C-alpha positions in Angstrom: -0.1 0.1 -0.1 1.1 3.5 -0.5 2.3 5.9 2.0 -0.4 8.2 1.1 -3.0 5.9 2.5 -1.1 6.0 5.9 -1.2 2.3 6.4 1.0 -0.5 5.0 0.7 -4.3 4.8 3.5 -7.1 4.3 4.0 -10.6 4.8 7.1 -11.8 6.9 7.2 -15.5 6.4 4.1 -16.8 8.3 2.9 -13.4 9.6 0.8 -10.6 8.0 2.2 -7.5 9.3 -0.1 -4.3 9.2 1.6 -0.9 10.3 -0.5 2.2 11.0 1.9 4.8 9.6 0.2 8.2 9.6 2.2 9.9 12.3 1.8 13.6 11.4 -2.2 12.9 11.7 -1.6 10.5 14.8 -2.7 7.6 12.8 -6.1 9.2 12.3 -8.4 6.7 10.3 -10.0 7.4 7.1 -12.6 5.5 5.0 -10.0 4.2 2.7 -7.8 3.0 5.5 -10.9 0.9 6.9 -11.8 -0.3 3.5 -8.0 -1.4 2.9 -7.9 -3.1 6.4 -11.2 -5.2 5.5 -9.9 -5.9 2.1 -6.6 -7.2 3.5 -8.0 -9.3 6.4 -10.5 -10.8 3.9 -7.4 -11.9 1.8 -5.6 -13.3 4.8 -8.4 -15.2 6.3 -8.2 -18.1 3.8 -4.6 -17.9 3.3 -3.0 -21.1 4.3 0.7 -19.6 4.6 -0.5 -17.1 7.1 -0.5 -18.1 10.6 -1.6 -14.9 12.2 -1.6 -11.1 12.1 0.2 -8.5 13.9 -0.6 -4.8 13.8 1.8 -2.0 15.0 2.1 1.8 15.0 5.0 3.7 13.5 4.1 6.5 16.1 6.2 6.4 19.3 3.1 7.4 21.7 -0.1 6.9 19.5 -1.6 3.8 18.2 -4.4 5.7 16.6 -6.3 8.7 17.5 -9.5 7.4 15.9 -11.4 8.9 13.0 -9.8 11.7 10.9 -11.8 14.8 12.6 -10.2 17.1 9.9 -11.9 15.1 7.1 -15.0 14.8 8.9 -15.1 18.5 9.5 -14.4 19.3 5.7 -17.4 16.9 5.0 -19.6 18.8 7.5 -18.8 22.0 5.8 -19.8 20.7 2.5 -22.9 18.9 4.0 -21.7 15.8 2.6 -23.8 13.6 4.8 -23.5 10.5 2.3 -19.5 10.7 2.7 -19.9 10.6 6.4 -22.4 7.6 6.3 -20.0 5.8 4.0 -16.9 6.6 6.5 -19.1 5.1 9.4 -20.2 2.2 7.1 -16.6 1.3 6.2 -15.6 1.4 10.0 -18.4 -0.7 11.4 -18.2 -3.2 8.6 -14.4 -3.6 9.5 -15.3 -4.4 13.0 -17.4 -7.3 11.8 -14.6 -8.5 9.5 -12.3 -8.6 12.7 -14.8 -10.3 14.7 -15.1 -13.1 12.1 -11.4 -13.4 11.5 -10.4 -16.6 13.1 -6.6 -16.7 12.8 -4.5 -15.0 15.6 -4.8 -11.5 15.3 -2.4 -9.5 17.7 -2.6 -5.7 17.9 0.5 -4.4 19.8 -0.7 -1.3 21.5 1.7 1.1 23.1 0.1 4.3 22.9 -3.0 6.5 22.6 -6.0 4.4 21.2 -9.2 6.3 20.8 -12.6 5.7 19.3 -11.8 4.1 15.8 -8.5 3.1 17.1 -10.4 0.7 19.6 -12.5 -0.4 16.8 -9.5 -1.7 14.8 -7.8 -3.4 17.6 -10.5 -4.6 20.3 -11.9 -7.5 18.3 -10.2 -10.8 17.2 -8.2 -13.2 19.5 -5.7 -11.0 21.3 -4.9 -7.6 22.4 -1.5 -6.6 23.8 -1.0 -3.6 25.7 2.5 -1.7 26.4 3.2 0.5 29.1 2.1 3.5 27.3 -1.1 2.2 26.3 -4.2 4.5 26.8 -7.9 3.7 25.9 -10.6 6.4 25.5 -14.0 6.7 24.2 -14.5 10.6 23.8 -17.3 10.6 21.2 -19.8 12.4 23.2 -17.4 15.2 23.5 -17.8 15.9 19.8 -21.7 15.5 19.6 -21.6 12.0 18.6 -22.0 8.4 20.1 -19.6 6.0 21.7 -19.7 3.7 18.4 -17.3 1.1 16.8 -19.1 -1.6 18.9 -19.3 0.5 21.9 -23.0 -0.4 22.5 -21.9 -4.1 22.7 -18.5 -3.9 24.8 -19.2 -1.0 27.3 -22.2 -2.9 29.1 -20.0 -6.0 29.3 -17.4 -4.2 31.2 -17.3 -4.9 35.2 -19.9 -3.0 37.0 -20.9 0.3 35.4 -17.4 1.4 34.5 -18.3 1.0 30.7 -21.1 3.9 31.4 -18.6 5.9 33.1 -16.0 5.9 30.4 -18.8 6.4 27.6 -20.1 9.6 29.6 -16.9 11.1 30.6 -14.5 10.3 27.9 -11.8 9.6 30.6 -8.8 7.7 29.5 -7.5 4.7 31.3 -4.1 2.8 31.2 -3.1 -0.7 30.8 -3.9 -1.9 34.2 -7.6 -0.8 34.2 -7.9 -2.1 30.6 -6.7 -5.5 31.7 -8.9 -5.4 34.6 -11.8 -5.1 32.4 -10.6 -7.4 29.7 -10.2 -4.8 27.0 -6.7 -6.2 26.5 -5.8 -9.8 26.9 -2.2 -9.1 28.0 0.1 -6.6 29.3 3.5 -6.8 28.0 6.5 -4.3 28.0 7.1 -2.8 24.5 10.6 -3.8 24.3 9.2 -7.4 23.9 7.0 -6.5 20.9 9.6 -7.6 18.3 9.7 -10.9 20.1 6.0 -11.4 19.4 6.2 -10.3 15.6 9.2 -12.9 15.3 7.2 -15.5 16.8 4.2 -15.2 14.7 6.3 -15.2 11.6 8.0 -18.4 12.8 4.5 -20.1 13.4 5.4 -20.2 17.2 2.1 -21.0 19.3 1.3 -17.4 20.1 -0.8 -18.2 23.4 2.0 -19.7 25.1 4.3 -17.0 24.3 1.9 -14.1 25.3 1.1 -15.8 28.5 4.9 -16.2 29.1 5.8 -12.5 28.3 2.7 -11.2 30.3 3.4 -8.9 33.3 0.9 -8.2 36.1 -0.1 -4.8 35.5 -1.0 -4.2 39.1 -4.2 -2.4 40.4 -6.2 -0.3 38.0 -6.4 3.7 38.6 -10.2 3.3 39.3 -10.3 0.6 41.7 -10.7 2.7 44.7 -13.4 4.6 42.9 -15.3 1.4 41.8 -17.9 1.5 44.6 -19.0 5.2 43.8 -19.0 4.5 40.0 -21.2 1.5 40.4 -23.6 3.4 42.9 -23.7 6.5 40.8 -23.9 5.1 37.4 -26.6 2.7 38.2 -29.0 5.5 38.5 -32.0 5.4 35.8 -31.1 8.6 33.9 -28.2 10.9 33.3 -29.6 13.6 35.3 -30.0 11.3 38.3 -26.4 10.2 37.8 -25.3 13.7 38.1 -27.6 14.1 41.1 -25.9 11.2 42.8 -22.5 12.5 42.0 -23.3 16.0 43.3 -24.6 14.6 46.5 -21.4 12.6 47.3 -19.3 13.5 50.5 -16.5 12.1 52.0 -13.3 10.8 50.8 -14.6 10.5 47.2 -16.4 13.9 47.0 -13.4 15.5 44.7 -13.6 12.5 42.1 -17.3 12.9 42.1 -17.1 16.4 41.5 -14.7 16.1 38.6 -16.8 13.4 37.1 -19.8 15.5 37.1 -17.9 18.4 35.6 -16.6 16.3 32.9 -20.1 15.0 32.0 -21.5 18.6 32.0 -19.1 19.4 29.2 -20.6 17.0 26.8 -23.3 17.2 24.4 -26.7 16.8 26.3 -28.1 15.0 23.3 -25.1 12.7 23.0 -25.1 11.9 26.6 -28.8 10.7 26.5 -28.2 8.8 23.3 -25.0 7.1 25.1 -27.1 6.4 28.2 -29.7 4.6 26.2 -27.1 2.5 24.1 -25.6 1.2 27.3 -29.0 0.2 28.5 -30.1 -1.5 25.4 -26.7 -3.0 24.5 -26.8 -5.5 27.4 -29.3 -7.5 25.4 -27.7 -7.1 22.0 -25.2 -9.2 20.2 -22.4 -7.3 18.4 -24.0 -7.5 14.9 -27.3 -5.9 16.3 -25.2 -3.4 18.1 -23.3 -2.2 14.8 -26.5 -2.0 12.9 -28.1 0.2 15.6 -24.9 2.3 15.8 -25.0 2.8 12.0 -28.9 4.0 12.4 -28.0 6.3 15.0 -24.8 7.9 13.2 -27.1 8.3 10.2 -29.5 10.4 12.3 -26.6 12.4 13.8 -24.4 13.2 10.9 -25.4 16.8 9.6 -27.0 17.6 12.7 -26.1 20.7 15.0 -24.1 19.0 17.9 -22.0 16.8 15.5 -21.2 19.9 13.3 -20.4 22.0 16.4 -18.5 19.3 18.4 -16.3 18.5 15.4 -15.6 22.1 14.5 -14.7 22.9 18.1 -12.4 20.0 18.4 -10.5 21.3 14.9 -10.3 24.9 16.4 -8.6 23.6 19.7 -9.0 24.0 23.2 -10.1 27.6 23.4 -13.3 26.9 21.4 -16.0 25.7 23.7 -19.1 23.8 21.9 -22.3 25.7 21.9 -24.5 22.4 22.2 -28.3 22.7 21.2 -30.1 21.9 23.4 -27.7 23.2 26.0 -29.2 21.2 29.1 -30.2 17.7 29.7 -33.5 18.9 30.8 -34.2 20.6 27.2 -33.3 17.3 25.3 -36.5 15.8 24.0 -36.5 12.2 25.1 -39.1 11.2 22.5 -36.9 12.4 19.8 -34.0 10.2 21.1 -36.3 7.4 21.2 -37.3 8.0 17.4 -33.6 8.0 16.5 -33.4 4.3 18.0 -36.6 3.2 16.4 -36.6 4.9 13.0 -35.0 3.1 10.1 -32.7 5.1 7.6 -32.0 4.6 4.2 -29.7 1.8 3.2 -29.2 0.3 6.6 -26.0 -1.3 7.6 -25.7 -4.8 6.3 -23.1 -7.2 7.5 -21.9 -9.9 5.3 -21.7 -13.5 6.1 -17.8 -14.1 6.2 -17.9 -17.7 7.5 -20.2 -20.5 6.7 -23.0 -21.0 9.3 -22.4 -24.1 11.4 
C-alpha cells in the first residue's frame, strides 16, 4: 500500500504485518484505511501460509487517535452526509470483519487508542497493551456516540465502568484495561519484536504471550469503583449527576470532577449514550453495529455533530455551543425515535464464515 494511504501491509514468513503509518495525523483513520484493512483481512483469512496477523504503529506514543476529525469537519462544511455515512459504514463493517477473523490477530498497542483506534484493535483473538497504552471513548465530547461496537462492549465491562467511560470520555491505562478484559495481555513494549518474530515463525502465540505477560497491578479506578457503580446505576443521566453532586467524604473530589466532565459533553449525545448502554446489554455485536449505523445516520449533519467537530478542530479555546444546552431540554421522545426509525440503506453485515 502507498504511504499516502497511511497504512501498509506486508508478509514476513508466516505473519501478516499491518503498520499504521500516518504519524503526522496521529494515525487518524480514513474511510480508505478502513476499507483497505477489511480487504486485507479478507485476503488473509483463507491464506494457508498466514499463521496470524500483527498490527503495529509507527508513532512512538499513539496507536490511533480514531477517525480523522479534519476530514469529517470538511465533509460537515460541504454538507456531505453520504460521505460521512460511507465513513461509518466502512468503520463498522471492518469491526465485523475482525470479529469473524479466526486466525491469531495481535495488535501491539503502546500508546493512545481512541474511538476508531479501539475499533481496529479490540476484536479478534488477542490485544496486547504496552506500558504507554491509553484507552478512550471520547465521542460524546464531539456531539456523537460511543460507537465502533461500544454499544456491545461497554455494557459488558465490570460493574458500570463502561457507562462511566462513555459519559466522561476518561482515558484509562493498561492495568484498568486488563482488569476489564479490554486487553488480553500487558507486555512491555521492549518485547513486541519478539512477538512479531514468533508469529512469523509459526510459534504457538498463546504460550508466548502468557509467558511475556506481566501483572499490571491495580487499575487506577479500583478505589472509585464502589462510587462509580453506585452513581452510574441511576436510571437517567440527570440522576447520575444528582448522585455525584450529593457525594460527600473521601470520594467527593472525584465525584465533582466526574460530574464536571459529564456536563461539558453534548446533552443529546449523553442521552443517546445512556440509552445505548441500557439496550446494549441484550444485543449481540451485529445488532449493536447496525443500531450504531442507524444512530450515526441520524446524527451526521445535525447541529451538535457539526459543532462538536468544529470545536475539536479549532482547539482548546473553542467551547462547543450545544443545542439543546441542557439535559432537561433534550426531547426524550426524539431520542427514542432515533433508535426506532430506520434510515435509508441501513448497515448490512456480510456472512464471512459458513454458518455451522
